[in-house]
DOPADREN-42532 format. One line per field, with one value per residue (C-alpha): residue number from 1; x, y, z. Coordinates in steps of 0.001 Angstrom, whole numbers. Each point is the difference from the previous one (the first is absolute). Layout:
BEGIN
vextor	[NUM  ...]
x	[X  ...]
y	[Y  ...]
z	[Z  ...]
//
This chain:
BEGIN
vextor	[1  2  3  4  5  6  7  8  9  10  11  12  13  14  15  16  17  18  19  20  21  22  23  24  25  26  27  28  29  30  31  32  33  34  35  36  37  38  39  40  41  42  43  44  45  46  47  48  49  50  51  52  53  54  55  56  57  58  59  60  61  62  63  64  65  66  67  68  69  70  71  72  73  74  75  76  77  78  79  80  81  82  83  84  85  86  87  88  89  90  91  92  93  94  95  96  97  98  99  100  101  102  103  104  105  106  107  108  109  110  111  112  113  114  115  116  117  118  119  120  121  122  123  124  125  126  127  128  129  130  131  132  133  134  135  136  137  138  139  140  141  142  143  144  145  146  147  148  149  150  151  152  153  154  155  156  157  158  159  160  161  162  163  164  165  166  167  168  169  170  171  172  173  174  175  176  177  178  179  180  181  182  183  184  185  186  187  188  189  190  191  192  193  194  195  196  197  198  199  200  201  202  203  204  205  206  207  208  209  210  211  212  213  214  215  216  217  218  219  220  221  222  223  224  225  226  227  228  229  230  231  232  233  234  235  236  237  238  239  240  241  242  243  244  245  246  247  248  249  250  251  252  253  254  255  256  257  258  259  260  261  262  263  264  265  266  267  268  269  270  271  272  273  274  275  276  277  278  279  280  281  282  283  284  285  286  287  288  289  290  291  292  293  294  295  296  297  298  299  300  301  302  303  304  305  306  307  308  309  310  311  312  313  314  315  316  317  318]
x	[33603  1291  3105  156  173  2034  -1941  -1521  2032  3225  -1079  -1105  3336  1844  -1978  578  3744  314  -1668  2151  3117  114  -1173  -322  -2222  -2114  -417  -1111  -2592  -1341  19  2110  3606  2959  601  -3529  565  3331  -1698  -2651  2646  1911  -3268  -612  3543  -168  -3297  1449  3365  1859  678  -2188  2391  3729  1559  3140  749  -3063  -1300  -2533  -595  -2453  1353  -1187  -2588  -1175  -258  -1900  -2635  -502  -2307  -2518  46  -735  -2795  -1392  -138  -1642  -2664  -599  -391  -2447  -1981  -295  -1048  -2716  -1235  57  -1959  -2702  -337  -323  -2176  -2527  -3195  -944  -2808  -2101  -2684  -2540  -3535  -2532  -1501  3389  1144  -3045  -371  3568  2705  -1246  -820  3614  1884  702  2414  2057  -28  1196  2906  918  -1017  2125  -2055  -3239  -2425  -2265  -2826  -1540  -3189  -727  -1074  1932  3553  2197  2748  2778  2171  -2739  -1946  3039  -1083  2650  -1844  -3469  -2109  -2254  -2633  437  1709  3521  856  1077  2048  3461  -571  1150  -2823  103  -2975  -1027  -3330  -2210  -3707  -3213  -3684  -1970  -3584  -153  -2708  -700  -171  -3255  -1535  1086  -1596  -3238  -687  -1000  2497  3042  1906  616  -72  -3575  -1123  1126  -3409  -1449  2507  842  3177  2480  1826  3555  216  3507  1873  2671  -433  809  -1415  763  -2048  -3497  -3083  -2855  -1586  3214  791  -3449  53  3317  -1582  -2935  -2601  -2571  -1428  -2334  588  3715  918  -2372  1289  2183  3062  3223  2955  2570  743  314  -3564  -1285  1644  -1444  -3479  455  1090  -3139  -2137  -1123  537  2599  3140  2269  3194  3681  1543  3021  -2192  -2370  2757  116  -3796  -195  2739  -1762  -3395  -1633  -551  -445  98  -3383  1433  3262  935  2293  608  3610  397  2764  813  2220  1496  3375  2682  767  2776  2609  3295  1724  -2452  657  3565  -1233  463  -3436  -1642  2005  -1092  -3637  302  1632  -2696  -2764  1438  337  -3636  -1221  1820  -1406  -2565  -2231  -48  -1912  -3532  307  -3538  -1517  1895  -1315  -699  -32  -3340  120  -2530  -2340  521  -2562]
y	[-25542  3585  -891  1769  -2237  466  593  -2928  1020  -427  -3410  -1093  1054  -1877  -3209  154  676  -2771  -2432  908  1197  2581  3603  44  -3106  1297  3324  -1820  -2004  3078  2029  2792  1155  -1551  3380  -71  -3475  1062  3043  -2193  -2364  2956  1298  -3370  -233  3563  -844  -3171  1536  -2975  -1508  -2759  -841  -580  1382  -1489  1473  -652  -2872  242  -2191  289  1153  -1549  2765  -752  -3727  687  2213  -1630  -2956  2148  2696  -2619  -1409  3509  613  -3397  906  3366  -1712  -2510  2838  1799  -3240  -423  3549  -453  -3251  1793  2400  -2834  -2439  -30  2042  2707  2168  1761  2582  207  1253  -2848  88  91  -2868  -2132  716  594  -1047  -3279  -1682  587  -369  -3721  898  2149  -2774  -2498  2269  732  -2979  1236  3202  -232  2672  1654  2026  2745  1196  3571  3293  2001  1258  -2160  793  -2071  -102  -547  -2569  -1833  590  -335  1409  1260  214  3039  1473  3746  3050  -1229  2640  -1687  2046  -1377  -3098  -1139  -705  -1580  -56  -3546  86  2748  -368  665  -804  -2332  -1341  -3762  -2578  -3711  -1713  -1666  3376  1269  -2983  -14  3723  2692  962  1803  1526  3570  2065  1052  -3613  149  1556  -3519  -1363  261  1975  -1193  2736  -42  2012  -1139  2682  783  3780  262  3296  -1080  -3215  411  -1635  -1234  3449  1617  -2892  43  3781  -294  -2650  2292  -2059  1397  -2509  1567  -2533  -517  -162  -2862  -3552  -2053  1705  -1646  1342  -2266  -178  -3786  -249  2022  -2519  -2953  1512  461  -3621  -1087  1847  2728  2735  1998  1117  2918  -1854  775  -1710  -1348  -1712  -1386  -1321  -3592  -382  1412  -2328  -3026  955  511  3594  1602  3521  691  2838  1833  3090  786  2993  578  1229  1961  -2560  -3033  -2909  730  -2034  1885  -600  1768  388  -2294  -2824  191  -1138  -3357  -2737  -1496  3379  306  -3526  958  3247  -1752  -2682  2627  1721  -3374  -854  3352  -558  -3519  -256  -2250  2638  2362  -163  -637  971  2337  3203  2776  3640  2928  1628  3790  2288  1868  3693  1925]
z	[63665  -256  -2004  -3340  -3035  -3166  -3209  -1860  -3047  1987  1313  -3452  -1505  2747  -608  -3769  325  2606  -2393  -3000  1864  -2775  26  -3796  -109  2883  -1805  -3149  1972  1761  -3224  1509  -437  1807  1633  1441  1465  1498  1518  1649  1405  1473  1465  1690  1340  1343  1693  1598  807  -1484  -3445  -1454  -2837  -42  -3152  -1519  -3392  -2112  2158  2809  3044  2855  3335  3271  247  -3539  737  3218  -1588  -3399  934  1895  -2680  -2676  2149  454  -3743  -494  2570  -1667  -3362  1492  1567  -3328  -1709  2633  -570  -3779  279  1971  -2883  -2534  1940  2819  213  -2493  1380  -2664  740  -2820  -596  487  -3506  -1714  2209  -817  -3708  -1231  2458  1465  -3351  -1070  3284  -432  -2816  2377  2619  -2609  -948  3644  2159  2932  326  1995  -1190  2553  -1548  2147  -1724  1037  -1527  2591  -449  2193  2492  -1567  3131  2584  -2036  -1382  -3615  -2699  -3019  -937  -3151  76  -2295  -22  -1433  790  2589  3220  2464  893  -2153  -3423  -2465  -3451  -2356  -913  -1864  -1421  670  -1943  402  -2269  66  659  648  143  -3413  1119  765  -3386  -1754  1981  254  -2475  -2707  1394  -2888  1188  3210  -852  563  3649  784  8  2546  3683  607  2656  1909  1372  3232  931  1978  -2589  237  -3699  -1326  -3577  233  -1541  1477  -2180  -157  -1258  -2353  -1615  -328  -1863  -2235  -764  1884  2446  2514  2534  2790  -701  3713  763  320  2385  1493  1238  1990  -1683  -3726  174  1324  -2962  -2322  1906  -218  -3756  -421  1883  -2540  2389  -2562  -1941  1818  -789  860  358  -3019  1884  2580  -2634  -2298  1301  -8  -3526  -1217  1524  -1424  3394  -1061  -3409  -1348  -1620  -2095  -434  1922  2890  2227  1127  3576  1688  2651  -600  1906  1602  1711  3217  2556  2130  -1848  2521  -749  -3740  664  1355  -2622  731  -715  -3225  -964  579  -1950  -2959  75  36  -3069  -1721  765  -1245  -3298  -475  -2778  2094  2733  -2252  -1291  -3713  -888  -2530  -721  2179  -687  2359  692  -45  1627  -2326  -422  2019]
//
């Protein structure tokens, strides 16, 4: 067990020369010079204290020592190759654990995830819905999608989608209720409030949004409140009132007609959705597959809400 071993380069050179019985052909296979192969053979022979090749002019033949060691060395390289194949297959197949905010999971990721599963049937996706930053090593998470500023210590982050806020409501509510043509008309409606714990200082609430639109509603903070953005959207679809929704999360419901935008106007926010992972995880093929699929989905026309053109609301000068 304590015996020192020759270098893998020396053993690899020996196996290649033994197969070709030619230093030049072995060098060509290994993409090195003949001098480098000869050096490795000398290193092996010095280590063993005996020759592994018998040289006669330009011809080579295995010595007894060479014959004795060659089968096990070939088997060893075959086992190493099989081990690397097994490791590579783990990176291409098996479980892919994704940590993602609950609302993004419900409203954006899950409706599209079947397309990733169809492209990669050997990868089993595990979705962990959580607002908390995860411990990748302890929790066995491969990659995360987070809504934030993009600053994550000791992790690699890549911006996926910008976010903005837009008013949305049920089409039935829009048809049955008073006219809703401008922000001023919101005075006649119940406002739905998103209290999700995003900690986004750039994200306006209804009071800030209406102030920017030049509308003063005395009881602006009244109305149902929800701690998940997806619940705000569900309440809007049920006709409970008007929601100030994250456009990315509302996109599928707008495209299907379950929600409508009563008037144009959007408010960009500073936070965005980011792909987040340790650098070591990004080297896994299954994580690369997922990243590439995400970017493909984001670029798809049917992944975006193709509604009315929107305009940015600016706060009035005081």
